[in-house]
C-alpha positions as CSV (number, residue, x, y, z in Angstrom):
1,M,-5.9,-29.9,-34.2
2,N,-5.9,-33.3,-32.6
3,E,-9.4,-34.6,-31.7
4,R,-8.3,-34.6,-28.1
5,C,-7.8,-31.1,-26.9
6,F,-6.4,-30.2,-23.5
7,L,-7.0,-27.5,-20.9
8,F,-4.4,-27.6,-18.3
9,L,-3.9,-26.2,-14.8
10,R,-0.6,-27.1,-13.5
11,Q,-0.1,-25.3,-10.2
12,T,2.3,-26.3,-7.4
13,K,0.1,-25.7,-4.5
14,Y,-3.0,-27.4,-5.9
15,H,-1.4,-30.2,-7.9
16,L,-4.1,-30.1,-10.6
17,T,-3.7,-31.3,-14.2
18,M,-7.1,-31.4,-16.0
19,E,-7.6,-32.9,-19.4
20,L,-10.8,-32.2,-21.2
21,N,-12.0,-33.3,-24.6
22,F,-14.2,-30.6,-26.0
23,K,-15.0,-32.0,-29.5
24,G,-18.8,-32.2,-29.9
25,K,-19.3,-31.3,-26.3
26,K,-21.2,-28.4,-24.6
27,A,-19.0,-26.6,-22.2
28,L,-20.8,-24.7,-19.4
29,I,-18.4,-21.9,-18.5
30,R,-18.8,-19.7,-15.4
31,V,-17.3,-16.3,-16.5
32,D,-17.3,-13.0,-14.7
33,F,-19.1,-10.5,-17.0
34,N,-20.0,-8.2,-14.1
35,V,-18.9,-5.2,-16.1
36,P,-19.6,-1.5,-15.4
37,L,-22.3,0.1,-17.6
38,D,-23.3,3.7,-18.2
39,A,-26.8,5.2,-18.0
40,K,-27.5,3.8,-21.5
41,Y,-26.3,0.3,-20.5
42,K,-23.2,0.6,-22.6
43,I,-20.1,-1.2,-21.3
44,T,-17.5,1.3,-20.0
45,D,-14.8,-1.2,-19.2
46,D,-14.6,-4.7,-20.9
47,T,-11.5,-5.9,-19.1
48,R,-13.3,-8.9,-17.5
49,I,-14.8,-9.9,-20.8
50,Q,-11.5,-9.7,-22.6
51,A,-9.9,-11.8,-19.9
52,A,-12.4,-14.6,-20.5
53,L,-11.8,-14.8,-24.3
54,P,-8.8,-17.2,-24.3
55,T,-10.8,-20.0,-22.6
56,I,-13.9,-19.4,-24.8
57,K,-11.9,-19.4,-28.0
58,H,-10.0,-22.5,-26.9
59,V,-13.2,-24.5,-26.5
60,L,-14.6,-23.3,-29.8
61,K,-11.4,-24.1,-31.6
62,A,-11.4,-27.6,-30.1
63,G,-14.8,-28.3,-31.6
64,G,-17.0,-27.6,-28.7
65,S,-19.9,-25.2,-28.1
66,V,-20.0,-22.7,-25.2
67,I,-22.7,-21.9,-22.7
68,L,-21.7,-18.8,-20.7
69,M,-23.2,-18.0,-17.3
70,S,-22.5,-15.0,-15.1
71,H,-24.0,-12.5,-12.8
72,L,-24.3,-8.7,-13.4
73,G,-24.8,-6.4,-10.4
74,R,-27.0,-7.2,-7.4
75,P,-30.5,-7.4,-8.8
76,Q,-31.9,-9.0,-5.6
77,K,-30.9,-6.0,-3.6
78,K,-32.2,-3.4,-6.1
79,L,-35.7,-4.7,-6.9
80,N,-38.5,-2.7,-8.5
81,E,-41.1,-1.0,-6.2
82,D,-43.4,-4.0,-6.7
83,G,-40.7,-6.4,-5.6
84,S,-39.9,-7.7,-9.1
85,I,-36.5,-8.0,-10.7
86,N,-35.3,-5.0,-12.6
87,V,-34.6,-6.9,-15.8
88,Q,-34.0,-3.8,-17.9
89,K,-31.1,-2.7,-15.7
90,F,-29.5,-6.0,-14.9
91,T,-30.1,-8.3,-17.9
92,L,-27.0,-9.9,-19.1
93,N,-28.2,-9.3,-22.6
94,H,-26.4,-5.9,-22.3
95,V,-23.1,-7.7,-23.1
96,T,-24.3,-10.1,-25.9
97,K,-23.5,-7.9,-28.9
98,H,-20.1,-6.9,-27.4
99,V,-19.1,-10.5,-26.8
100,G,-20.1,-11.3,-30.3
101,K,-18.0,-8.5,-31.7
102,L,-15.0,-9.6,-29.7
103,L,-15.4,-13.3,-30.9
104,R,-16.3,-12.2,-34.4
105,K,-19.4,-14.4,-34.5
106,K,-23.1,-14.2,-33.6
107,V,-23.7,-14.9,-29.9
108,Q,-27.1,-16.1,-28.8
109,F,-28.9,-15.0,-25.7
110,C,-31.3,-17.0,-23.5
111,P,-33.8,-14.9,-21.6
112,E,-33.7,-17.3,-18.6
113,T,-31.0,-19.0,-16.6
114,V,-32.7,-22.4,-16.3
115,G,-36.0,-23.7,-17.5
116,K,-37.6,-25.0,-20.7
117,E,-36.2,-22.2,-22.9
118,A,-32.7,-22.7,-21.5
119,T,-32.9,-26.5,-22.0
120,K,-34.2,-26.1,-25.6
121,M,-31.5,-23.5,-26.6
122,T,-28.6,-25.4,-25.1
123,K,-29.7,-28.7,-26.7
124,A,-29.9,-27.0,-30.1
125,L,-26.3,-25.6,-29.8
126,K,-23.9,-26.8,-32.5
127,P,-20.1,-27.0,-32.3
128,G,-18.7,-23.5,-32.6
129,E,-21.8,-21.7,-31.3
130,V,-22.0,-19.5,-28.2
131,L,-25.0,-18.9,-25.9
132,I,-25.2,-16.5,-22.9
133,L,-27.7,-17.4,-20.2
134,E,-29.6,-14.7,-18.3
135,N,-28.1,-13.2,-15.1
136,T,-27.6,-16.0,-12.6
137,R,-28.5,-13.6,-9.7
138,F,-32.0,-13.2,-11.0
139,Q,-32.5,-16.5,-9.1
140,K,-32.5,-16.2,-5.3
141,E,-31.1,-19.7,-5.2
142,E,-27.8,-18.6,-6.8
143,S,-26.4,-16.7,-3.8
144,K,-27.7,-19.5,-1.5
145,G,-25.6,-22.1,-3.3
146,D,-28.9,-24.0,-3.8
147,T,-28.3,-27.6,-4.8
148,A,-31.5,-28.1,-6.9
149,F,-30.7,-24.9,-8.9
150,A,-27.1,-26.0,-9.4
151,K,-28.3,-29.4,-10.7
152,K,-30.5,-27.7,-13.3
153,L,-27.5,-25.6,-14.4
154,A,-25.3,-28.6,-14.6
155,A,-27.8,-30.4,-16.8
156,L,-27.3,-27.8,-19.5
157,G,-23.7,-28.8,-20.3
158,D,-21.4,-31.8,-20.7
159,L,-18.4,-30.2,-19.1
160,Y,-17.9,-27.5,-16.5
161,I,-15.2,-24.8,-16.5
162,N,-14.9,-22.2,-13.8
163,D,-13.1,-19.1,-15.2
164,A,-14.6,-16.5,-12.9
165,F,-11.8,-15.7,-10.4
166,G,-13.7,-12.5,-9.4
167,T,-16.4,-14.6,-7.8
168,A,-14.3,-17.6,-6.7
169,H,-14.7,-16.4,-3.0
170,R,-18.4,-16.8,-3.2
171,A,-20.0,-20.2,-2.5
172,H,-22.7,-19.6,-5.0
173,A,-24.6,-22.2,-7.1
174,S,-22.9,-21.4,-10.4
175,T,-19.4,-21.0,-9.0
176,T,-19.2,-23.8,-6.5
177,T,-22.2,-26.1,-6.0
178,V,-22.6,-26.9,-9.7
179,A,-19.1,-28.5,-9.8
180,Q,-20.4,-31.4,-7.7
181,F,-22.5,-32.6,-10.6
182,F,-19.5,-33.1,-12.8
183,K,-17.2,-36.1,-12.4
184,K,-13.4,-35.9,-12.4
185,G,-12.2,-35.3,-16.0
186,T,-15.3,-33.3,-16.9
187,K,-14.6,-30.1,-14.9
188,S,-11.7,-27.7,-14.8
189,F,-10.4,-24.2,-14.3
190,G,-10.1,-21.9,-17.3
191,F,-7.0,-20.0,-18.4
192,L,-7.9,-16.9,-16.5
193,M,-8.3,-18.8,-13.2
194,Q,-4.9,-20.4,-13.9
195,K,-3.2,-17.0,-14.5
196,E,-4.8,-15.4,-11.4
197,I,-3.7,-18.3,-9.1
198,E,-0.2,-18.5,-10.7
199,N,0.5,-14.7,-10.3
200,A,-0.8,-14.6,-6.8
201,E,1.4,-17.5,-5.9
202,K,4.4,-15.6,-7.3
203,V,3.9,-13.1,-4.5
204,L,3.0,-15.6,-1.8
205,H,5.8,-18.1,-2.4
206,N,9.5,-17.4,-2.8
207,P,9.1,-13.8,-4.2
208,E,12.2,-11.9,-5.3
209,R,13.1,-9.4,-2.6
210,P,12.6,-6.8,-1.4
211,L,8.8,-7.4,-1.5
212,T,6.7,-4.2,-1.1
213,A,3.0,-4.3,-0.5
214,I,1.1,-1.1,-1.2
215,I,-2.2,-1.1,0.7
216,G,-4.9,1.5,0.5
217,G,-8.6,1.9,0.9
218,A,-10.9,3.4,3.5
219,K,-10.9,1.1,6.5
220,V,-8.4,-1.0,8.5
221,S,-11.2,-3.4,9.4
222,D,-11.7,-4.3,5.7
223,K,-8.1,-5.5,5.4
224,I,-7.1,-6.8,8.9
225,L,-6.4,-10.3,7.7
226,L,-4.4,-9.1,4.7
227,L,-2.3,-6.8,6.8
228,E,-1.6,-9.6,9.3
229,K,-0.6,-11.9,6.5
230,L,1.6,-9.3,4.8
231,I,3.6,-8.6,8.0
232,D,4.5,-12.2,8.0
233,F,6.2,-12.1,4.6
234,A,6.6,-8.6,3.2
235,D,9.7,-6.4,3.6
236,N,8.0,-3.1,3.2
237,L,4.4,-2.1,3.8
238,L,3.1,1.2,2.3
239,I,-0.2,2.3,3.8
240,G,-2.3,5.0,2.2
241,G,-6.0,5.9,1.8
242,G,-8.4,6.5,4.6
243,M,-7.0,3.6,6.6
244,A,-3.7,5.4,7.2
245,Y,-5.3,7.9,9.5
246,T,-6.3,5.2,12.0
247,F,-2.6,4.3,12.3
248,L,-1.5,7.9,12.5
249,K,-4.0,8.7,15.3
250,A,-2.9,5.5,17.1
251,Q,0.6,7.0,17.1
252,G,-0.7,10.1,18.8
253,G,-1.2,12.2,15.7
254,N,-3.8,14.9,15.2
255,V,-5.7,13.9,12.1
256,G,-8.6,16.5,12.2
257,N,-11.8,15.1,10.7
258,S,-10.0,12.4,8.7
259,L,-11.6,9.0,8.5
260,V,-10.6,7.0,11.6
261,E,-11.9,3.8,13.1
262,D,-11.5,4.6,16.8
263,N,-12.3,1.0,17.8
264,K,-9.3,-0.2,15.7
265,L,-6.6,2.1,17.3
266,K,-5.3,-0.7,19.6
267,L,-5.2,-3.1,16.6
268,A,-3.2,-0.5,14.6
269,L,-0.7,-0.3,17.4
270,R,-0.5,-4.0,17.7
271,L,0.2,-4.4,13.9
272,L,2.8,-1.7,14.1
273,K,4.6,-3.5,16.9
274,K,4.3,-6.8,15.2
275,A,5.9,-5.3,12.1
276,E,8.7,-3.8,14.1
277,K,9.4,-7.1,15.8
278,K,9.6,-8.9,12.5
279,G,11.7,-6.3,10.8
280,V,9.0,-5.2,8.4
281,K,9.2,-1.5,7.6
282,I,5.8,0.2,7.6
283,Y,5.5,3.6,5.8
284,L,2.7,5.9,6.6
285,P,2.2,9.2,4.7
286,K,4.2,12.1,6.2
287,D,1.9,14.6,4.7
288,S,-1.5,14.6,3.1
289,T,-3.6,16.5,0.6
290,A,-6.2,17.8,3.1
291,A,-9.6,19.5,2.4
292,D,-12.1,21.4,4.5
293,D,-14.9,19.4,3.1
294,F,-15.5,16.0,1.4
295,N,-16.1,17.2,-2.2
296,A,-14.1,18.0,-5.3
297,K,-14.6,21.7,-5.0
298,A,-13.4,22.0,-1.3
299,K,-10.5,24.1,-0.3
300,T,-7.3,22.0,-0.2
301,A,-3.8,22.3,1.3
302,N,-0.8,20.1,1.9
303,K,-0.6,19.3,5.6
304,Y,1.6,17.2,7.8
305,S,-0.5,14.0,8.4
306,K,-0.1,14.2,12.2
307,R,-1.0,17.9,12.3
308,I,-4.2,18.1,10.3
309,P,-6.4,20.9,11.8
310,K,-9.8,20.3,13.2
311,G,-12.5,20.6,10.4
312,W,-10.0,19.4,7.8
313,M,-9.5,15.9,6.5
314,G,-6.8,14.0,4.7
315,L,-8.1,12.8,1.4
316,D,-4.8,11.8,-0.4
317,I,-1.2,11.2,0.3
318,G,0.8,14.4,0.1
319,T,3.8,15.5,-2.0
320,A,6.4,14.3,0.4
321,A,4.6,11.0,0.9
322,Q,4.4,10.5,-2.8
323,K,8.2,10.9,-3.1
324,D,8.8,8.6,-0.1
325,F,6.5,5.8,-1.4
326,T,7.9,6.1,-4.9
327,A,11.5,5.7,-3.7
328,V,10.5,2.4,-1.9
329,V,8.6,1.1,-4.9
330,L,11.5,1.7,-7.2
331,K,13.9,-0.3,-5.0
332,S,11.5,-3.3,-4.9
333,K,11.7,-6.5,-6.8
334,T,8.2,-7.7,-6.1
335,L,5.2,-5.4,-5.7
336,L,1.6,-6.0,-4.6
337,W,-0.8,-3.2,-4.9
338,N,-4.3,-3.3,-3.4
339,G,-6.3,-0.1,-2.9
340,P,-6.1,3.6,-3.7
341,M,-4.0,6.2,-1.9
342,G,-6.8,8.7,-1.7
343,V,-10.3,9.5,-2.8
344,F,-9.4,8.5,-6.3
345,E,-12.8,9.3,-7.8
346,M,-12.3,13.0,-7.1
347,K,-9.7,14.6,-9.3
348,P,-8.1,16.8,-6.6
349,F,-7.4,13.7,-4.6
350,A,-6.3,11.3,-7.3
351,K,-2.6,12.4,-7.7
352,G,-1.3,10.0,-5.0
353,T,-2.9,7.0,-6.7
354,M,-1.7,8.1,-10.1
355,T,1.8,8.6,-8.8
356,I,1.9,5.1,-7.3
357,A,0.6,3.7,-10.6
358,K,3.5,5.4,-12.5
359,A,6.0,4.2,-10.0
360,V,4.8,0.6,-10.1
361,A,5.0,0.7,-13.9
362,K,8.5,2.1,-13.8
363,A,9.7,-0.5,-11.3
364,T,8.2,-3.2,-13.6
365,S,10.1,-1.8,-16.6
366,K,13.3,-2.3,-14.5
367,G,12.6,-6.0,-13.8
368,A,10.3,-6.0,-10.8
369,F,7.2,-8.3,-10.7
370,S,4.1,-6.4,-10.0
371,L,0.6,-7.6,-9.2
372,V,-2.2,-5.1,-9.1
373,G,-5.6,-6.1,-7.6
374,G,-8.5,-4.1,-6.2
375,G,-11.0,-1.7,-7.7
376,D,-9.4,1.7,-7.8
377,S,-5.8,0.5,-8.1
378,V,-6.9,-1.4,-11.2
379,A,-8.9,1.5,-12.5
380,A,-5.8,3.8,-12.1
381,V,-3.5,1.6,-14.2
382,N,-6.3,1.2,-16.8
383,Q,-7.2,4.9,-17.0
384,M,-3.5,5.8,-17.4
385,G,-2.9,3.2,-20.1
386,L,-0.5,1.4,-17.8
387,A,-2.2,-2.0,-17.6
388,D,0.4,-3.5,-20.0
389,K,3.2,-1.9,-18.1
390,V,2.7,-3.9,-15.0
391,S,3.2,-7.7,-14.7
392,Y,-0.4,-8.7,-13.9
393,V,-3.7,-6.9,-13.3
394,S,-6.1,-9.1,-11.4
395,T,-9.8,-9.3,-12.3
396,G,-10.9,-10.1,-8.8
397,G,-10.7,-7.6,-6.0
398,G,-12.4,-9.4,-3.2
399,A,-11.3,-12.8,-4.4
400,M,-7.7,-11.8,-4.7
401,L,-7.8,-10.2,-1.3
402,E,-9.0,-13.4,0.3
403,F,-6.6,-15.6,-1.7
404,L,-3.7,-13.4,-0.4
405,E,-5.1,-13.7,3.1
406,G,-4.5,-17.4,2.8
407,K,-8.1,-18.5,2.6
408,E,-9.1,-21.3,0.3
409,L,-11.7,-19.9,-2.1
410,P,-14.9,-22.0,-2.5
411,G,-14.7,-21.7,-6.3
412,I,-11.2,-23.2,-6.3
413,A,-11.9,-25.8,-3.7
414,A,-14.9,-27.1,-5.7
415,I,-12.7,-28.0,-8.6
416,K,-9.8,-29.2,-6.5
């Protein structure tokens, strides 16, 4: 390979073309290794680690060494009783062996994020070697975007790459502030960030129509901005999950004990009227899988969504709604899916989400472009083995949500 090796981000909206020479250089890479762990601290889903591999391998192949930094969980919010960090639970060392296995090489671990040991270990790194720093969130300064802490991080590497789309909406020290200590030509996005931005842009700008957005989740308040944005450019909007019952009640429906945000009823009506005015078709579930209690062993029955008895609650879209939603999905050319159709973690209320996952995969096989982003919707396609049957599965729930809302993410702005 030529001594000069290139990492490009060509993207119409951001007009960025970065060229980095990695040979003999130490690349400080912000990745998102915030992966789920079981009780024995074994990784249960390595999707985010897999997504970061192309950038890591690229730097290594180009003759550079790699210093990886990431957060894992929220250690500052789950301290030990004495107020200390729970290192055993949140140490990033839980991922070291797995990363090494995937890269087929020994990966070193530094027990601190910055400090004498971190400086010593990074200075000793040779081309082709990989080092993982301890959890960035062990430092209070991380979430504050602290300049002094970011400067210490920056001193560890020659180049900076942000490949953590999942945290790009956070103005943290390792995702945003650190970039200011690297001059133009010494900082860039990684391949994952490039893919995330490019695929989101396919939905936002000149999508093939009809464009259908499938939005689920518990609350309207969590996705007000997204819904407002979608009504401006989508053709169809399918609303499921707990948030659907706020819309249904706003229309005069009886939704029993279903989750409703009573202070958002007027907002729901305003959104419905806005959609009607713009010619956007909003689909709410005609029926629901209802239960007499919020648990997997509760008594269930299929009920009309606007006639759910008192004491019962809608916990998934029903059989008729599944057919209706599927029909719309299969006629679509562009699909955006964010959020589950029901209480996906309970088996009796997972069918709606599973049905949508199959429909999105089928539409994709017929030529539609599909972008899936958001915890349970991503979990659904992964659990069903459909991740490679959709066009793109985003690694960033909150970040993708804010990007689609039209916000400029701090982690992207810092490089731009």
